[in-house]
VEXPA-267145 format. One line per field, with one value per residue: residue number from 1; x, y, z of N, C-alpha, C in turn; residue in one letter. Coordinates in nm, 4 decimals. Layout:
<nodes>
romi	(NUM, ...)
n_u	(X, ...)
n_v	(Y, ...)
n_w	(Z, ...)
ca_u	(X, ...)
ca_v	(Y, ...)
ca_w	(Z, ...)
c_u	(X, ...)
c_v	(Y, ...)
c_w	(Z, ...)
pake	(a, ...)
</nodes>
This chain:
<nodes>
romi	(1, 2, 3, 4, 5, 6, 7, 8, 9, 10, 11, 12, 13, 14, 15, 16, 17, 18, 19, 20, 21, 22, 23, 24, 25, 26, 27, 28, 29, 30, 31, 32, 33, 34, 35, 36, 37, 38, 39, 40, 41, 42, 43, 44, 45, 46, 47, 48, 49, 50, 51, 52, 53, 54, 55, 56, 57, 58, 59, 60, 61, 62, 63, 64, 65, 66, 67, 68, 69, 70, 71, 72, 73, 74, 75, 76, 77, 78, 79, 80, 81, 82, 83, 84, 85, 86, 87, 88, 89, 90, 91, 92, 93, 94, 95, 96, 97, 98, 99, 100, 101, 102, 103, 104, 105, 106, 107, 108, 109, 110, 111, 112, 113, 114, 115, 116, 117, 118, 119, 120, 121, 122, 123, 124, 125, 126, 127, 128, 129, 130, 131, 132, 133, 134, 135, 136, 137, 138, 139, 140, 141, 142, 143, 144, 145, 146, 147, 148, 149, 150, 151, 152, 153, 154, 155, 156, 157, 158, 159, 160, 161, 162, 163, 164, 165, 166, 167, 168, 169, 170, 171, 172, 173, 174, 175, 176, 177, 178, 179, 180)
n_u	(1.8580, 1.7636, 1.4906, 1.4545, 1.5358, 1.3438, 1.1142, 1.1600, 1.2633, 1.4864, 1.8309, 2.1875, 2.2424, 2.1276, 1.7864, 1.7939, 2.0339, 1.9751, 1.7714, 1.9123, 2.0853, 1.9045, 1.7893, 2.0119, 2.0685, 1.8370, 1.8737, 2.0819, 1.9601, 1.8430, 1.5840, 1.4724, 1.5267, 1.3609, 1.1124, 1.1235, 1.1303, 0.8850, 0.7092, 0.7638, 0.6842, 0.4313, 0.1891, 0.1986, 0.2159, -0.0244, -0.2092, -0.1445, -0.2030, -0.4790, -0.5641, -0.5387, -0.7074, -1.0194, -1.0450, -0.9778, -0.8884, -0.7570, -0.5490, -0.4074, -0.3330, -0.1700, 0.0399, 0.1466, 0.2164, 0.4111, 0.6162, 0.6737, 0.7741, 0.9997, 1.1457, 1.1797, 1.3273, 1.5526, 1.8316, 1.8818, 1.7954, 1.8132, 2.0270, 1.8909, 1.8099, 1.6067, 1.3708, 1.0934, 1.0001, 1.0659, 0.9067, 0.6474, 0.6316, 0.6602, 0.4370, 0.2279, 0.2556, 0.2123, -0.0558, -0.1861, -0.1294, -0.2567, -0.5243, -0.5641, -0.5404, -0.7611, -0.9656, -0.9383, -0.9898, -1.2540, -1.4073, -1.6031, -1.9212, -2.0841, -2.3171, -2.3215, -2.4819, -2.7316, -3.0002, -3.1814, -3.4650, -3.5377, -3.8195, -4.0379, -4.1120, -3.9011, -3.6908, -3.7840, -3.7805, -3.5048, -3.4100, -3.5273, -3.4075, -3.1402, -3.1607, -3.2300, -2.9982, -2.8095, -2.9067, -2.8675, -2.5906, -2.5086, -2.5994, -2.4308, -2.1818, -2.1946, -2.1504, -1.8821, -1.5545, -1.3891, -1.1248, -1.1377, -1.3152, -1.1633, -0.9365, -1.0540, -1.1605, -0.9232, -0.7938, -0.9813, -1.1192, -0.9398, -0.7438, -0.4918, -0.1863, -0.1464, 0.0824, 0.1279, -0.1091, -0.0781, 0.1409, 0.0271, -0.1734, -0.0256, 0.0235, 0.0986, 0.1583, 0.0379, -0.1636, -0.3295, -0.4172, -0.5653, -0.7608, -0.9030)
n_v	(-8.5738, -8.3061, -8.3482, -8.4132, -8.1742, -7.9941, -8.1128, -8.1250, -7.8768, -7.8214, -7.7856, -7.7569, -7.5578, -7.2277, -7.1278, -6.9579, -7.0291, -7.2904, -7.2391, -7.0937, -7.2906, -7.4807, -7.3220, -7.2703, -7.5298, -7.5779, -7.3886, -7.5090, -7.7140, -7.9200, -8.1260, -8.2354, -8.0466, -7.8418, -7.9667, -7.9956, -7.7290, -7.6433, -7.8091, -7.7194, -7.4501, -7.4273, -7.4304, -7.1933, -7.0031, -7.0479, -6.9777, -6.7065, -6.6158, -6.6586, -6.4554, -6.2430, -6.2941, -6.4627, -6.6749, -6.9883, -7.1725, -7.0048, -6.9093, -7.1476, -7.2183, -6.9985, -7.0307, -7.2765, -7.2031, -7.0156, -7.1744, -7.3328, -7.1373, -7.0662, -7.3027, -7.3181, -7.0893, -7.1251, -7.1079, -6.8419, -6.7196, -6.4919, -6.4485, -6.5281, -6.4241, -6.4482, -6.6642, -6.6847, -6.4187, -6.3448, -6.5276, -6.4537, -6.1934, -6.2445, -6.4103, -6.2372, -6.0468, -6.2146, -6.2992, -6.0506, -5.9790, -6.1876, -6.1471, -5.8957, -5.9547, -6.1227, -5.9381, -5.7759, -5.9538, -6.1011, -6.4174, -6.5815, -6.7158, -6.9675, -6.8493, -6.5885, -6.4497, -6.4369, -6.2410, -6.0102, -5.8188, -5.5366, -5.4433, -5.1523, -5.1240, -5.2496, -5.0747, -4.8474, -4.9407, -4.9867, -4.7233, -4.6067, -4.7524, -4.6829, -4.4087, -4.4056, -4.5160, -4.3220, -4.1024, -4.1962, -4.2274, -3.9593, -3.8585, -3.9982, -3.9028, -3.6394, -3.6708, -3.7015, -3.5721, -3.2698, -3.3214, -3.5994, -3.6083, -3.4704, -3.6370, -3.8754, -3.7840, -3.7130, -3.9599, -4.1499, -4.0199, -3.8531, -4.0351, -4.0472, -4.1580, -4.2682, -4.1582, -3.9218, -3.7863, -3.7516, -3.5767, -3.3569, -3.2848, -3.2280, -3.4245, -3.7283, -4.0417, -4.2618, -4.1364, -4.0499, -4.2984, -4.3742, -4.1752, -4.2340)
n_w	(4.5153, 4.4849, 4.4963, 4.7629, 4.8769, 4.7869, 4.8910, 5.1694, 5.2362, 5.3793, 5.3957, 5.3596, 5.1829, 5.1067, 5.0301, 4.8043, 4.6842, 4.6074, 4.4277, 4.2338, 4.1442, 4.0364, 3.8359, 3.6791, 3.5918, 3.4404, 3.2375, 3.1074, 2.9821, 3.1290, 3.1790, 3.4060, 3.6018, 3.5167, 3.5609, 3.8399, 3.9246, 3.8250, 3.9708, 4.2267, 4.2238, 4.1071, 4.2618, 4.4263, 4.2239, 4.0921, 4.2934, 4.3189, 4.0590, 4.0540, 4.2116, 4.0473, 3.8300, 3.8121, 3.6467, 3.6270, 3.4332, 3.2507, 3.4127, 3.4686, 3.2048, 3.1407, 3.3242, 3.2372, 2.9735, 3.0336, 3.1465, 2.9273, 2.7577, 2.9090, 2.8815, 2.6011, 2.5574, 2.7019, 2.6636, 2.6370, 2.8631, 3.1366, 3.4262, 3.7423, 4.0645, 4.2481, 4.2134, 4.2682, 4.2763, 4.0136, 3.8686, 3.9561, 3.8572, 3.5814, 3.5374, 3.6007, 3.3965, 3.1754, 3.2159, 3.2045, 2.9401, 2.8014, 2.8776, 2.7639, 2.4917, 2.4670, 2.5074, 2.2837, 2.0805, 2.1076, 2.1825, 1.9399, 1.8497, 1.6492, 1.5994, 1.4981, 1.3199, 1.4246, 1.5168, 1.7204, 1.7309, 1.9073, 2.0953, 2.1166, 2.3792, 2.5128, 2.4504, 2.5857, 2.8558, 2.8824, 2.8560, 3.0838, 3.2942, 3.2521, 3.2973, 3.5699, 3.6796, 3.6076, 3.7572, 4.0183, 4.0171, 3.9865, 4.2312, 4.4062, 4.3243, 4.4092, 4.6783, 4.7074, 4.7915, 4.6825, 4.6055, 4.5633, 4.3471, 4.1552, 4.1296, 4.0381, 3.7977, 3.6551, 3.6385, 3.5334, 3.3266, 3.1884, 3.1708, 3.2967, 3.4482, 3.7896, 3.9104, 3.7669, 3.8217, 4.0947, 4.0947, 3.9614, 4.1421, 4.3620, 4.5577, 4.7404, 4.5750, 4.6966, 4.8396, 4.6344, 4.5383, 4.7637, 4.7621, 4.5288)
ca_u	(1.8955, 1.6758, 1.3575, 1.4544, 1.5466, 1.2130, 1.0155, 1.1840, 1.2926, 1.6037, 1.9575, 2.2910, 2.2354, 2.0117, 1.6895, 1.8344, 2.1381, 1.9048, 1.7022, 2.0136, 2.1336, 1.7986, 1.7778, 2.1310, 2.0487, 1.7341, 1.9355, 2.1714, 1.8799, 1.8046, 1.4378, 1.4365, 1.5289, 1.2358, 1.0045, 1.1343, 1.0899, 0.7407, 0.6425, 0.7829, 0.6222, 0.2988, 0.0840, 0.2008, 0.1840, -0.1683, -0.2775, -0.1215, -0.2783, -0.6219, -0.5918, -0.5433, -0.8297, -1.0874, -1.0525, -0.8800, -0.8303, -0.6630, -0.4318, -0.3309, -0.2734, -0.0616, 0.1539, 0.2071, 0.2806, 0.5303, 0.7213, 0.7119, 0.8619, 1.1279, 1.2182, 1.2166, 1.4234, 1.6447, 1.9699, 1.8941, 1.7419, 1.9107, 2.0482, 1.7839, 1.8460, 1.4868, 1.2795, 0.9539, 0.9749, 1.0740, 0.7891, 0.5290, 0.6325, 0.6367, 0.2987, 0.1411, 0.2665, 0.1497, -0.2010, -0.2306, -0.1222, -0.3614, -0.6533, -0.5722, -0.5672, -0.9007, -1.0535, -0.9304, -1.0431, -1.3438, -1.4497, -1.7317, -1.9913, -2.1345, -2.4439, -2.2962, -2.5838, -2.8586, -3.0332, -3.3078, -3.5112, -3.5948, -3.9486, -4.0426, -4.1186, -3.7651, -3.6154, -3.8331, -3.7263, -3.3604, -3.3930, -3.5650, -3.3027, -3.0241, -3.1920, -3.2197, -2.8563, -2.7449, -2.9478, -2.7996, -2.4489, -2.4938, -2.6143, -2.3091, -2.0706, -2.2075, -2.1034, -1.7358, -1.4829, -1.3358, -1.0038, -1.1787, -1.3698, -1.0542, -0.8548, -1.1318, -1.1660, -0.7928, -0.7572, -1.0763, -1.1637, -0.8203, -0.6612, -0.3552, -0.1395, -0.1535, 0.2001, 0.1061, -0.2173, -0.0181, 0.2216, -0.0650, -0.2480, 0.0730, -0.0027, 0.1746, 0.0889, -0.0469, -0.2806, -0.4172, -0.4817, -0.6658, -0.8711, -0.9814)
ca_v	(-8.4720, -8.1896, -8.3865, -8.4023, -8.0324, -7.9326, -8.1711, -8.0939, -7.7359, -7.8078, -7.8269, -7.6632, -7.4444, -7.1418, -7.1444, -6.8874, -7.1105, -7.4022, -7.1832, -7.0595, -7.4175, -7.5343, -7.2329, -7.2961, -7.6606, -7.5602, -7.3160, -7.6024, -7.8142, -8.0287, -8.1333, -8.2655, -7.9189, -7.7746, -8.0351, -7.9635, -7.5889, -7.6404, -7.8719, -7.6362, -7.3178, -7.4243, -7.3980, -7.0515, -6.9261, -7.0630, -6.8949, -6.5667, -6.5911, -6.6547, -6.3239, -6.1492, -6.3261, -6.5808, -6.7736, -7.0916, -7.2270, -6.9061, -6.9078, -7.2705, -7.2066, -6.9001, -7.0914, -7.3742, -7.1280, -6.9541, -7.2748, -7.3703, -7.0296, -7.0813, -7.4140, -7.2834, -6.9794, -7.1557, -7.0680, -6.6954, -6.6689, -6.4211, -6.5014, -6.4876, -6.4471, -6.4826, -6.7237, -6.6558, -6.2830, -6.3496, -6.6000, -6.3715, -6.0825, -6.3025, -6.4573, -6.1188, -5.9931, -6.3122, -6.2914, -5.9210, -5.9862, -6.2805, -6.0806, -5.7877, -6.0175, -6.1688, -5.8225, -5.7290, -6.0576, -6.1862, -6.5427, -6.5709, -6.8424, -6.9878, -6.7792, -6.4459, -6.3868, -6.4379, -6.1058, -5.9886, -5.6816, -5.4947, -5.3745, -5.0172, -5.1396, -5.2800, -4.9490, -4.7630, -4.9943, -4.9612, -4.5809, -4.5822, -4.8093, -4.5965, -4.2821, -4.4289, -4.5360, -4.1915, -4.0213, -4.2495, -4.1963, -3.8161, -3.8425, -4.0480, -3.8127, -3.5199, -3.6999, -3.7057, -3.4467, -3.2080, -3.3959, -3.7280, -3.5824, -3.4354, -3.7561, -3.9663, -3.7248, -3.7224, -4.0992, -4.2243, -3.9478, -3.8122, -4.1558, -4.0189, -4.2520, -4.2208, -4.0762, -3.7894, -3.7241, -3.7095, -3.4572, -3.2479, -3.2450, -3.2063, -3.5255, -3.8514, -4.1400, -4.3419, -4.0546, -4.0545, -4.4305, -4.3711, -4.0902, -4.3056)
ca_w	(4.6101, 4.4728, 4.5446, 4.9075, 4.9103, 4.7638, 4.9815, 5.3094, 5.2553, 5.4656, 5.3379, 5.3988, 5.0922, 5.1278, 4.9212, 4.6832, 4.6210, 4.5431, 4.3114, 4.1331, 4.0899, 3.9501, 3.7202, 3.5973, 3.5281, 3.3374, 3.1263, 3.0374, 2.9133, 3.2190, 3.1885, 3.5446, 3.6739, 3.4783, 3.6330, 3.9825, 3.9414, 3.7993, 4.0853, 4.3454, 4.2145, 4.0457, 4.3580, 4.4642, 4.1036, 4.0695, 4.3937, 4.2815, 3.9368, 4.0855, 4.2711, 3.9359, 3.7564, 3.8676, 3.5394, 3.6621, 3.3109, 3.1978, 3.5009, 3.4428, 3.0713, 3.1459, 3.3950, 3.1462, 2.8648, 3.0896, 3.1583, 2.7900, 2.7118, 2.9785, 2.8202, 2.4638, 2.5579, 2.8118, 2.6357, 2.6404, 2.9890, 3.2190, 3.5602, 3.8330, 4.2035, 4.3233, 4.1160, 4.3001, 4.2285, 3.8675, 3.8198, 3.9808, 3.7613, 3.4494, 3.5304, 3.5977, 3.2608, 3.0846, 3.2345, 3.1521, 2.7934, 2.7565, 2.8947, 2.6655, 2.3619, 2.4718, 2.4921, 2.1448, 1.9925, 2.1864, 2.1197, 1.8710, 1.8295, 1.5143, 1.5893, 1.4812, 1.2377, 1.4977, 1.5594, 1.7896, 1.7181, 2.0344, 2.0837, 2.1728, 2.5248, 2.5573, 2.4424, 2.6931, 2.9815, 2.8807, 2.8821, 3.2231, 3.3789, 3.2343, 3.3627, 3.7146, 3.7126, 3.5970, 3.8723, 4.1373, 4.0026, 4.0155, 4.3761, 4.4703, 4.2909, 4.4932, 4.8144, 4.7058, 4.8157, 4.5609, 4.5685, 4.5079, 4.2139, 4.0648, 4.1061, 3.9528, 3.6642, 3.5890, 3.6136, 3.4511, 3.2086, 3.1136, 3.1651, 3.3410, 3.5506, 3.9276, 3.9404, 3.7092, 3.8975, 4.2215, 4.0671, 3.9285, 4.2615, 4.4692, 4.6598, 4.7261, 4.4926, 4.7844, 4.8728, 4.5178, 4.5418, 4.8691, 4.7174, 4.4282)
c_u	(1.7973, 1.5336, 1.3500, 1.4642, 1.4109, 1.1113, 1.0365, 1.2056, 1.4152, 1.7253, 2.0604, 2.2914, 2.1148, 1.9153, 1.7327, 1.9460, 2.0761, 1.8356, 1.8012, 2.0654, 2.0302, 1.7857, 1.8948, 2.1187, 1.9454, 1.7948, 2.0284, 2.0944, 1.8374, 1.6526, 1.3920, 1.4351, 1.4023, 1.1182, 1.0053, 1.0892, 0.9391, 0.6645, 0.6508, 0.6989, 0.4795, 0.1922, 0.0831, 0.1717, 0.0343, -0.2466, -0.2631, -0.2040, -0.4272, -0.6602, -0.6021, -0.6718, -0.8894, -1.1030, -0.9426, -0.8123, -0.7273, -0.5355, -0.3448, -0.2612, -0.1558, 0.0618, 0.2242, 0.2789, 0.4114, 0.6449, 0.7649, 0.8058, 0.9990, 1.2109, 1.2670, 1.3233, 1.5363, 1.7865, 1.9901, 1.8390, 1.8518, 1.9271, 1.9397, 1.8258, 1.7268, 1.3814, 1.1343, 0.9157, 0.9696, 0.9502, 0.6618, 0.5198, 0.6014, 0.4923, 0.2019, 0.1391, 0.1958, -0.0030, -0.2544, -0.2326, -0.2351, -0.4994, -0.6709, -0.6032, -0.7120, -0.9978, -1.0543, -0.9959, -1.1350, -1.3855, -1.5862, -1.7898, -2.0249, -2.2615, -2.4257, -2.4026, -2.7201, -2.8861, -3.1684, -3.3436, -3.5818, -3.7236, -3.9374, -4.0437, -3.9785, -3.6793, -3.6552, -3.7759, -3.5761, -3.3342, -3.4228, -3.4573, -3.1781, -3.0429, -3.1787, -3.0742, -2.7831, -2.7802, -2.8738, -2.6508, -2.4221, -2.5050, -2.4869, -2.1904, -2.0757, -2.1592, -1.9504, -1.6770, -1.4308, -1.2112, -1.0382, -1.2324, -1.2587, -0.9704, -0.9277, -1.1387, -1.0337, -0.7576, -0.8512, -1.1211, -1.0456, -0.7193, -0.5141, -0.3131, -0.1404, -0.0366, 0.1815, -0.0047, -0.1630, 0.0636, 0.1320, -0.1314, -0.1574, 0.0452, 0.0932, 0.0917, -0.0063, -0.1750, -0.3803, -0.4891, -0.5927, -0.7862, -0.9635, -1.0513)
c_v	(-8.3546, -8.2224, -8.3696, -8.2567, -7.9669, -7.9842, -8.1252, -7.9458, -7.7140, -7.8615, -7.7253, -7.5413, -7.3586, -7.1618, -7.0738, -6.9629, -7.2294, -7.3539, -7.1533, -7.1858, -7.4789, -7.4518, -7.2555, -7.4288, -7.6521, -7.4927, -7.4053, -7.7153, -7.9319, -8.0273, -8.1606, -8.1371, -7.8396, -7.8348, -8.0010, -7.8203, -7.5779, -7.6948, -7.7836, -7.5092, -7.3165, -7.3756, -7.2492, -6.9625, -6.9314, -6.9738, -6.7463, -6.5308, -6.5797, -6.5254, -6.2173, -6.1679, -6.4526, -6.6918, -6.8780, -7.1497, -7.1335, -6.9046, -7.0308, -7.2644, -7.1103, -6.9568, -7.1910, -7.3053, -7.0658, -7.0547, -7.3280, -7.2652, -7.0385, -7.1908, -7.3759, -7.1747, -7.0021, -7.1061, -6.9172, -6.6352, -6.5993, -6.4910, -6.4451, -6.5211, -6.4912, -6.5335, -6.6865, -6.5165, -6.2816, -6.4175, -6.5188, -6.2595, -6.1330, -6.3466, -6.3396, -6.0592, -6.0842, -6.3053, -6.1608, -5.9227, -6.0745, -6.2167, -5.9685, -5.8433, -6.0652, -6.0533, -5.7706, -5.8260, -6.1492, -6.3101, -6.5233, -6.7097, -6.8561, -6.9075, -6.6292, -6.3770, -6.3824, -6.2981, -6.1035, -5.8416, -5.6445, -5.4169, -5.2340, -5.0231, -5.1674, -5.1541, -4.8553, -4.8086, -4.9679, -4.8152, -4.5491, -4.6329, -4.7224, -4.4643, -4.2959, -4.4458, -4.4026, -4.1019, -4.0650, -4.2164, -4.0491, -3.7902, -3.8859, -3.9573, -3.6878, -3.5443, -3.7030, -3.5694, -3.3936, -3.2829, -3.5315, -3.7113, -3.5534, -3.5578, -3.8536, -3.9137, -3.7446, -3.8667, -4.1658, -4.1517, -3.9013, -3.9253, -4.1286, -4.1231, -4.1860, -4.1277, -3.9342, -3.7150, -3.6725, -3.5819, -3.3366, -3.1941, -3.2162, -3.2978, -3.6418, -3.9500, -4.2229, -4.2665, -4.0565, -4.1888, -4.4305, -4.2865, -4.1645, -4.4237)
c_w	(4.6058, 4.5155, 4.6946, 4.9516, 4.8978, 4.8635, 5.1244, 5.3346, 5.3418, 5.3928, 5.3806, 5.3083, 5.1282, 5.0112, 4.7928, 4.6109, 4.5473, 4.4163, 4.1993, 4.0664, 3.9951, 3.8224, 3.6241, 3.5228, 3.4167, 3.2146, 3.0444, 2.9693, 2.9978, 3.2397, 3.3315, 3.6284, 3.6433, 3.5553, 3.7813, 4.0095, 3.9258, 3.9209, 4.2098, 4.3404, 4.1600, 4.1424, 4.3938, 4.3434, 4.0744, 4.1663, 4.3610, 4.1582, 3.9617, 4.1578, 4.1623, 3.8566, 3.8166, 3.7638, 3.5602, 3.5387, 3.2510, 3.2805, 3.4745, 3.3072, 3.0714, 3.2162, 3.3029, 3.0309, 2.9116, 3.0973, 3.0216, 2.7337, 2.7793, 2.9126, 2.6803, 2.4570, 2.6590, 2.7880, 2.6445, 2.7695, 3.0689, 3.3534, 3.6519, 3.9745, 4.2865, 4.2250, 4.1440, 4.2494, 4.0758, 3.8087, 3.8398, 3.8769, 3.6204, 3.4340, 3.5230, 3.4568, 3.1607, 3.0940, 3.1767, 2.9996, 2.7391, 2.7673, 2.7929, 2.5271, 2.3563, 2.4505, 2.3485, 2.0483, 2.0716, 2.1085, 2.0552, 1.8543, 1.6820, 1.4912, 1.5678, 1.3985, 1.3058, 1.5507, 1.6281, 1.7706, 1.8477, 2.0109, 2.1421, 2.3251, 2.5817, 2.5558, 2.5567, 2.8281, 2.9923, 2.9157, 3.0285, 3.3193, 3.3711, 3.3069, 3.5148, 3.7581, 3.7083, 3.7149, 3.9976, 4.1344, 4.0333, 4.1649, 4.4484, 4.4442, 4.3784, 4.6364, 4.8228, 4.7377, 4.6820, 4.5127, 4.5070, 4.3668, 4.1133, 4.0296, 4.0134, 3.8103, 3.5898, 3.5522, 3.5137, 3.3249, 3.1224, 3.0999, 3.1959, 3.4443, 3.6890, 3.9618, 3.8877, 3.7825, 4.0297, 4.2013, 4.0392, 4.0550, 4.3808, 4.5886, 4.6410, 4.6454, 4.5779, 4.8211, 4.7573, 4.5127, 4.6480, 4.8302, 4.6220, 4.4928)
pake	(x, x, x, x, x, x, x, x, x, x, x, x, x, x, x, x, x, x, x, x, x, x, x, x, x, x, x, x, x, x, x, x, x, x, x, x, x, x, x, x, x, x, x, x, x, x, x, x, x, x, x, x, x, x, x, x, x, x, x, x, x, x, x, x, x, x, x, x, x, x, x, x, x, x, x, x, x, x, x, x, x, x, x, x, x, x, x, x, x, x, x, x, x, x, x, x, x, x, x, x, x, x, x, x, x, x, x, x, x, x, x, x, x, x, x, x, x, x, x, x, x, x, x, x, x, x, x, x, x, x, x, x, x, x, x, x, x, x, x, x, x, x, x, x, x, x, x, x, x, x, x, x, x, x, x, x, x, x, x, x, x, x, x, x, x, x, x, x, x, x, x, x, x, x, x, x, x, x, x, x)
</nodes>
């Protein structure tokens, strides 16, 4: 019955009723319900995940990890009215956590002891390139409005959230996003 519901998308039950039924079955330990949910949502979760990061392997791993967690925690899962929303939010959190862990613990090779000594010419070129980038950045900053400069400073240098910047500048949060 559920295969036909998922395949056709038509039934007397509304989609949310079908989702609630599948979720309830999963919570009771029904592996087939887990498989049906996975099959139904994998594609849209993958597409959403690829908008967050272009690392296809990471997205696939996060989706699989998410469903493993759902299965392992099935008895303690809360009731969900909208699975798609719940899955998107869970996947976004999972990807963010995975990326944060990757940044804290970058992968290392066996070549960690390989060193290169830079020549004086390399140092000079590095300094020149940096100098050119800094000049260009200063030129671009001068083209910004005072509000744009302030918003960028508060967000990127003081690391304040957009909501606090909006309150400080007496603007709407959306306006701050537009400024930045």
